[in-house]
C-alpha positions as CSV (number, residue, x, y, z in Angstrom):
1,M,2.8,18.3,15.6
2,K,0.2,16.0,17.3
3,L,-2.6,17.4,15.1
4,L,-0.4,16.9,12.0
5,S,0.4,13.3,12.9
6,K,-3.3,12.5,13.6
7,L,-4.3,13.9,10.3
8,F,-1.9,11.6,8.4
9,V,-2.7,8.2,10.0
10,P,-5.3,7.5,7.2
11,A,-2.7,8.6,4.6
12,F,-0.5,5.6,5.7
13,L,-3.3,3.3,4.5
14,L,-3.1,5.0,1.1
15,S,0.7,5.0,0.8
16,I,1.4,1.4,2.0
17,T,2.3,-0.7,-1.0
18,F,3.2,-4.0,0.5
19,Q,0.5,-6.1,-1.1
20,A,0.6,-9.5,-2.6
21,Q,-0.1,-9.7,-6.4
22,A,-0.1,-12.3,-9.1
23,Q,2.0,-13.3,-12.0
24,V,0.2,-14.4,-15.2
25,Q,-1.6,-17.7,-14.8
26,T,0.0,-18.4,-11.4
27,L,-0.4,-16.6,-8.1
28,S,3.2,-15.8,-7.2
29,Y,4.5,-13.3,-4.5
30,S,7.9,-12.4,-5.8
31,F,8.4,-8.9,-7.4
32,V,9.9,-5.5,-7.5
33,E,7.7,-2.5,-8.1
34,L,7.8,1.3,-8.6
35,G,4.7,3.5,-8.3
36,Y,3.2,6.9,-8.1
37,N,0.6,7.9,-5.5
38,D,-1.9,10.8,-5.6
39,T,-3.7,11.3,-2.3
40,T,-6.3,13.8,-1.0
41,L,-7.0,14.2,2.7
42,D,-10.2,15.7,4.1
43,F,-9.2,17.9,7.0
44,N,-12.1,19.8,8.6
45,G,-13.8,20.2,5.3
46,S,-10.7,21.3,3.4
47,D,-8.7,19.2,0.9
48,V,-5.0,18.6,1.5
49,D,-3.5,17.2,-1.7
50,G,-0.3,15.1,-1.9
51,D,1.6,13.0,-4.3
52,G,4.8,11.0,-4.4
53,F,6.7,7.9,-5.4
54,Y,7.3,4.5,-3.7
55,G,9.2,1.3,-4.2
56,A,8.3,-2.1,-3.0
57,A,9.7,-5.7,-3.1
58,S,8.3,-9.0,-2.1
59,Y,9.8,-12.5,-2.0
60,E,8.0,-15.9,-1.6
61,V,10.1,-17.9,0.9
62,S,7.8,-21.0,0.8
63,N,4.6,-22.2,-0.8
64,S,2.5,-20.1,1.5
65,I,4.8,-17.5,3.2
66,F,6.2,-14.3,1.7
67,I,8.2,-11.3,3.0
68,G,8.1,-7.8,1.8
69,A,9.3,-4.2,2.2
70,S,8.4,-0.8,0.8
71,I,9.5,2.7,1.1
72,G,7.6,5.8,0.0
73,S,7.6,9.6,0.2
74,L,4.6,11.9,-0.3
75,S,4.6,15.7,-0.4
76,Y,1.4,17.5,0.5
77,D,0.1,21.1,0.4
78,F,1.4,23.5,3.0
79,D,5.0,22.1,2.7
80,I,4.1,18.8,4.5
81,D,6.2,15.8,3.8
82,Q,5.6,12.2,4.7
83,D,8.1,9.3,4.6
84,V,7.1,5.7,5.3
85,F,9.1,2.5,5.6
86,E,7.3,-0.9,5.9
87,L,8.7,-4.4,6.6
88,G,6.3,-7.3,6.7
89,I,5.4,-11.0,6.4
90,G,2.4,-12.5,4.9
91,A,0.7,-15.8,4.2
92,H,-1.6,-17.0,1.5
93,T,-3.9,-19.9,0.7
94,P,-5.7,-20.8,-2.6
95,L,-9.5,-20.6,-2.6
96,S,-9.5,-21.8,-6.2
97,R,-7.0,-22.1,-9.1
98,Q,-7.5,-18.4,-9.9
99,T,-8.2,-17.0,-6.4
100,D,-6.1,-16.5,-3.3
101,L,-6.9,-15.3,0.2
102,Y,-4.0,-13.6,1.9
103,G,-3.0,-11.7,5.0
104,T,0.0,-9.5,6.0
105,V,1.4,-8.2,9.3
106,S,3.8,-5.2,8.9
107,Y,6.1,-3.0,11.0
108,L,5.9,0.7,10.0
109,D,8.3,3.5,10.6
110,A,7.1,7.0,9.6
111,E,8.1,10.6,9.7
112,V,5.8,13.6,9.0
113,S,7.5,17.1,8.7
114,Q,6.4,20.6,8.1
115,R,8.8,23.6,7.7
116,I,7.2,25.7,10.5
117,L,5.7,23.0,12.8
118,G,8.7,20.7,12.8
119,T,9.1,17.0,12.5
120,T,7.5,14.0,14.2
121,D,8.2,10.3,13.8
122,D,6.7,7.1,15.1
123,S,6.6,3.4,14.5
124,G,3.5,1.2,14.4
125,Y,2.0,-1.7,12.6
126,A,-0.4,-2.5,9.8
127,L,-2.6,-5.6,9.2
128,A,-4.3,-6.5,5.9
129,V,-6.6,-9.2,4.7
130,G,-7.4,-9.5,1.0
131,I,-8.5,-11.5,-2.0
132,R,-6.8,-11.7,-5.4
133,H,-8.4,-13.1,-8.5
134,L,-7.2,-13.7,-12.1
135,L,-10.1,-12.8,-14.3
136,T,-8.1,-13.7,-17.4
137,D,-4.5,-14.7,-18.2
138,T,-3.7,-11.0,-18.4
139,L,-6.0,-9.3,-15.9
140,E,-6.0,-9.5,-12.2
141,I,-8.3,-7.8,-9.7
142,S,-7.7,-7.6,-5.9
143,G,-9.2,-6.1,-2.8
144,A,-8.0,-5.7,0.8
145,I,-9.1,-4.4,4.1
146,N,-6.3,-2.6,5.9
147,Y,-5.8,-1.6,9.5
148,V,-3.0,0.8,10.6
149,D,-2.0,1.8,14.1
150,I,0.6,4.6,14.3
151,F,1.0,8.1,15.9
152,N,-1.3,7.1,18.8
153,D,-4.2,6.7,16.3
154,D,-5.7,4.0,14.1
155,S,-7.6,3.8,10.9
156,T,-9.2,1.2,8.7
157,G,-9.4,1.4,4.9
158,L,-10.2,-0.4,1.7
159,N,-7.8,-1.0,-1.3
160,L,-9.0,-2.0,-4.8
161,E,-6.7,-2.8,-7.7
162,A,-6.8,-3.8,-11.3
163,R,-3.5,-5.2,-12.8
164,Y,-2.7,-5.8,-16.5
165,Y,0.0,-8.2,-17.5
166,F,2.0,-7.6,-20.7
167,G,3.6,-11.1,-20.4
168,D,5.0,-13.3,-17.6
169,V,7.3,-10.6,-16.2
170,I,6.0,-7.0,-16.6
171,S,2.7,-5.7,-15.4
172,T,1.0,-2.3,-14.6
173,A,-1.7,-1.5,-12.1
174,L,-4.2,1.2,-11.2
175,A,-5.3,1.1,-7.6
176,Y,-7.8,3.1,-5.5
177,A,-7.6,3.3,-1.7
178,T,-10.0,5.0,0.7
179,T,-10.4,5.6,4.5
180,D,-12.9,7.8,6.5
181,N,-11.1,11.0,5.5
182,A,-8.7,10.2,2.7
183,D,-8.8,8.9,-0.9
184,G,-5.9,8.0,-3.2
185,L,-5.0,6.6,-6.6
186,S,-1.8,4.9,-7.5
187,L,-0.2,3.8,-10.8
188,S,2.6,1.2,-10.7
189,I,4.8,-0.9,-12.9
190,R,6.1,-4.3,-11.6
191,I,8.7,-6.8,-12.6
192,N,7.9,-10.3,-11.4
193,F,10.6,-12.9,-10.8
């Protein structure tokens, strides 16, 4: 199972969803979100494909501090399943009226299982630093550098996202995440409050 867990450390970067995002015209950090992930891992030159769903929530507890949690499940080729729970805290500061710099620190709890090889689980942590920018009243772009340490391994990745707002409350996003040996796309819908 050690080989299996080392393979999936980069996948955690792709499945983590606890990121700060904006409401229309204001950069707020309170929301609930549902999304779909599609991930491809490169394992010794072979692709291992996976997909699954996640849910996330964040709440701004003060003008610059927010808390959040997410839970997700991915199913990969070869009957491999991955479940991740994340609980974190973050801080943000404005760089301009339309741009924020933010950072998060999160606790991770994860399980990877395969029918023949069995199950392994571990806990670890994730760090992220990112920038969010409102291009228009209805379009936000964001980028973050993420670091994950779990299953006695670590990995660094990049997340990029474009979010379209249908009004003050509902938005949808398309995101791309990459690490040294994994790439993923996600599509989500969010309700801001």
